[in-house]
C-alpha positions as CSV (number, residue, x, y, z in Angstrom):
1,M,-19.4,10.1,-18.9
2,T,-17.4,8.1,-16.4
3,Y,-17.1,8.6,-12.6
4,L,-13.5,8.2,-11.4
5,L,-13.5,7.3,-7.7
6,Y,-10.5,8.6,-5.6
7,G,-11.6,7.5,-2.2
8,I,-14.2,7.1,0.5
9,L,-14.4,9.6,3.4
10,K,-16.9,10.6,6.2
11,T,-19.3,13.3,4.8
12,P,-17.7,16.6,5.9
13,G,-19.7,19.0,7.9
14,V,-18.8,21.9,5.6
15,P,-18.2,21.7,1.8
16,L,-14.7,20.8,0.7
17,E,-12.6,23.4,-0.8
18,S,-12.6,23.2,-4.6
19,M,-9.9,21.1,-6.1
20,A,-9.0,19.9,-9.6
21,G,-8.6,16.2,-10.4
22,L,-7.7,14.3,-13.4
23,K,-7.8,16.2,-16.7
24,G,-8.5,19.3,-14.7
25,Q,-12.0,18.1,-13.8
26,P,-13.4,19.2,-10.4
27,V,-13.6,16.8,-7.5
28,A,-17.1,16.4,-6.2
29,L,-18.8,14.2,-3.4
30,I,-21.5,11.6,-3.8
31,S,-22.9,11.2,-0.3
32,V,-25.1,8.4,1.3
33,N,-25.9,8.0,5.0
34,G,-22.8,9.9,6.3
35,L,-20.3,8.5,3.8
36,S,-19.0,10.2,0.7
37,A,-17.2,9.2,-2.4
38,A,-14.8,11.7,-3.9
39,V,-15.1,11.6,-7.7
40,S,-14.4,13.4,-10.9
41,M,-16.6,13.0,-14.1
42,L,-14.5,12.2,-17.1
43,P,-15.5,11.9,-20.8
44,C,-14.2,8.4,-21.0
45,T,-11.8,5.9,-19.3
46,E,-9.2,6.1,-22.1
47,G,-5.9,7.7,-21.1
48,I,-6.3,7.2,-17.4
49,Q,-2.8,5.6,-17.3
50,G,-0.1,8.2,-17.8
51,I,2.4,9.2,-15.1
52,G,1.1,12.7,-15.0
53,E,-2.5,11.6,-14.4
54,L,-1.3,9.2,-11.7
55,M,0.4,12.1,-10.0
56,D,-2.8,14.2,-10.3
57,Y,-4.7,11.3,-8.8
58,R,-2.3,10.9,-5.9
59,K,-2.5,14.6,-5.2
60,V,-6.2,14.5,-4.7
61,V,-6.0,11.5,-2.4
62,E,-3.3,13.2,-0.4
63,T,-5.3,16.4,-0.1
64,L,-8.3,14.5,1.2
65,H,-6.1,12.5,3.6
66,F,-4.5,15.5,5.2
67,C,-7.8,17.4,5.3
68,Q,-9.8,14.8,7.2
69,G,-8.8,11.2,6.3
70,V,-9.8,9.0,3.4
71,I,-9.9,5.4,2.3
72,P,-7.9,5.5,-1.0
73,M,-9.3,3.5,-3.9
74,R,-7.2,1.7,-6.5
75,Y,-6.1,4.0,-9.3
76,G,-8.5,3.7,-12.2
77,C,-11.6,2.6,-10.2
78,C,-14.5,3.9,-12.4
79,F,-18.3,3.7,-12.5
80,D,-20.7,4.3,-15.4
81,R,-23.3,5.9,-13.2
82,A,-23.6,7.6,-9.8
83,A,-26.1,5.0,-8.8
84,G,-23.3,2.4,-8.8
85,I,-21.3,4.5,-6.3
86,E,-24.3,5.1,-4.1
87,R,-25.0,1.3,-4.0
88,L,-21.3,0.7,-3.1
89,L,-21.6,3.2,-0.2
90,Q,-24.8,1.5,1.0
91,E,-23.6,-2.2,0.7
92,R,-20.3,-1.5,2.3
93,R,-21.2,1.1,4.8
94,I,-20.2,-1.0,7.9
95,Q,-17.0,-2.0,6.4
96,Y,-16.0,1.5,5.3
97,E,-17.1,3.1,8.6
98,T,-15.0,0.5,10.5
99,L,-12.0,1.1,8.4
100,L,-12.2,4.9,8.6
101,G,-12.3,4.5,12.3
102,E,-9.1,2.5,12.3
103,I,-7.2,4.8,10.0
104,W,-8.7,8.1,11.2
105,D,-6.0,10.7,12.0
106,K,-3.3,8.2,11.0
107,A,-0.7,8.2,8.2
108,E,1.6,5.6,6.6
109,M,5.3,5.6,7.0
110,G,7.5,3.4,4.9
111,I,10.9,1.8,5.5
112,T,12.8,0.0,2.8
113,V,15.5,-2.4,3.7
114,L,18.2,-2.6,1.1
115,L,19.5,-6.2,1.3
116,P,23.1,-6.7,0.2
117,E,23.6,-9.0,-2.7
118,R,25.3,-11.6,-0.6
119,T,22.0,-11.7,1.4
120,Y,19.8,-11.6,-1.5
121,D,21.1,-15.1,-2.6
122,D,19.3,-18.0,-4.4
123,E,17.3,-18.7,-1.2
124,T,15.8,-15.3,-1.2
125,R,15.2,-15.2,-4.9
126,A,13.3,-18.5,-4.4
127,L,10.5,-16.5,-3.0
128,V,9.4,-15.7,-6.5
129,E,11.1,-18.4,-8.6
130,P,8.1,-20.0,-10.4
131,S,9.9,-23.2,-11.3
132,P,12.8,-25.4,-10.1
133,P,16.3,-24.3,-10.9
134,K,17.4,-24.6,-14.5
135,G,18.7,-28.1,-15.3
136,A,15.9,-29.9,-13.6
137,A,14.7,-32.7,-15.9
138,Q,10.9,-33.0,-15.5
139,G,11.0,-36.3,-17.4
140,R,13.1,-37.9,-14.6
141,G,10.6,-38.3,-11.8
142,R,12.9,-38.8,-8.8
143,E,15.3,-35.9,-9.9
144,Y,12.3,-33.7,-10.6
145,L,10.7,-34.3,-7.2
146,Q,14.0,-33.7,-5.4
147,C,14.4,-30.5,-7.3
148,R,11.0,-29.4,-6.3
149,R,11.6,-30.2,-2.7
150,T,14.8,-28.3,-2.7
151,H,13.1,-25.3,-4.3
152,Y,10.3,-25.2,-1.7
153,Q,12.8,-25.7,1.1
154,A,14.5,-22.6,-0.2
155,I,11.2,-20.7,-0.3
156,D,10.6,-21.6,3.3
157,R,14.0,-20.5,4.4
158,A,13.6,-17.2,2.5
159,T,10.2,-16.6,3.9
160,R,11.4,-17.1,7.5
161,H,14.4,-14.8,6.9
162,C,12.1,-12.0,5.6
163,T,9.6,-12.5,8.4
164,A,12.3,-12.5,11.1
165,M,13.8,-9.3,9.7
166,A,10.4,-7.6,9.5
167,G,9.6,-8.7,13.0
168,H,12.9,-7.1,14.1
169,Y,12.1,-3.7,12.7
170,G,8.4,-4.0,13.8
171,R,9.6,-4.4,17.4
172,I,11.9,-1.3,17.1
173,F,9.0,0.9,15.9
174,A,6.3,-0.8,18.0
175,H,6.0,2.1,20.4
176,V,5.4,4.7,17.7
177,C,3.0,2.9,15.4
178,D,-0.3,1.1,15.6
179,R,0.7,-1.8,13.4
180,Y,2.8,-2.7,10.4
181,K,2.9,-4.8,7.2
182,F,5.7,-6.0,5.0
183,E,6.5,-7.5,1.6
184,A,9.6,-8.9,-0.1
185,H,10.1,-7.6,-3.6
186,K,10.1,-10.0,-6.4
187,E,12.9,-8.8,-8.6
188,K,15.0,-6.5,-6.3
189,P,16.9,-7.1,-3.1
190,L,14.4,-5.1,-1.1
191,L,12.2,-5.6,1.9
192,S,9.4,-3.0,2.3
193,L,7.7,-2.3,5.6
194,Y,4.6,-0.1,6.0
195,F,3.7,1.4,9.4
196,L,0.4,2.9,10.4
197,V,1.3,5.9,12.6
198,Q,-0.8,8.5,14.4
199,K,-0.2,11.8,12.6
200,G,1.0,13.3,15.9
201,Q,3.7,10.5,16.1
202,V,5.3,11.1,12.7
203,G,8.1,13.2,14.3
204,A,8.7,10.5,16.9
205,F,8.8,7.8,14.2
206,R,11.4,9.8,12.3
207,A,13.5,10.2,15.5
208,V,13.5,6.4,16.0
209,F,14.4,5.9,12.4
210,E,17.4,8.3,12.8
211,G,18.5,6.4,15.8
212,C,18.3,2.9,14.4
213,S,19.7,3.8,10.9
214,D,23.0,4.6,12.7
215,K,23.0,1.3,14.6
216,E,21.6,-1.2,12.2
217,K,23.9,-3.0,9.8
218,D,21.2,-2.9,7.1
219,R,20.8,0.1,4.7
220,L,17.5,1.8,5.4
221,L,15.4,4.4,3.5
222,M,12.4,6.1,5.0
223,S,9.4,7.6,3.2
224,G,6.2,9.3,4.2
225,P,3.9,10.4,5.6
226,W,1.4,9.1,3.0
227,P,-2.2,8.2,3.0
228,P,-2.6,4.8,4.5
229,Y,-2.7,3.0,1.1
230,N,-1.4,-0.3,2.4
231,F,-3.9,-0.4,5.2
232,A,-7.0,0.5,3.3
233,C,-7.9,-3.0,2.1
């Protein structure tokens, strides 16, 4: 048997309501010193990859999150024995307790900035370009070094552009969130921002979004509230 780990939470004062996890298996708690791991026992790890199972996994994490708060684990985190999970809770107790304190009663809101193609030019694409532009002759030392210099200069400009844009939206939402993170997508003209928001401030966050989406020139999409996936590591 394999223990599939959904997340870490404070040991509840009363038993959790019964819920089904992957493959219909019940969700149980393994508890040590005030911390609990939400798990399901599965026959084997094979097949824990389908979209349907991913949705079942997410449903469990979201249920735990909205009930009392949870540190979501990476999908597919498995242990052969309960003793391994107990050891994890013991060895990382301070880390988990600190993190639970930081994300307690908070949710994650997401904003995606759809960058126009004219903005997502060669400079922005350079963020993920693994090699110099085509045509660079690595056998010609001077030309190759110049090509590499141009490439890394483009990366620097693109990074500063995305950082400045993220900072702009971070300031807009600063009064309705605790903090934020961002990432530029590798293959699509998107900038994703993740905001850690008090659950009671979700309505205020949405109101700010509605106000700025009419004023900003960028195309914006909002999602959430979600468990704080991007703040749990």
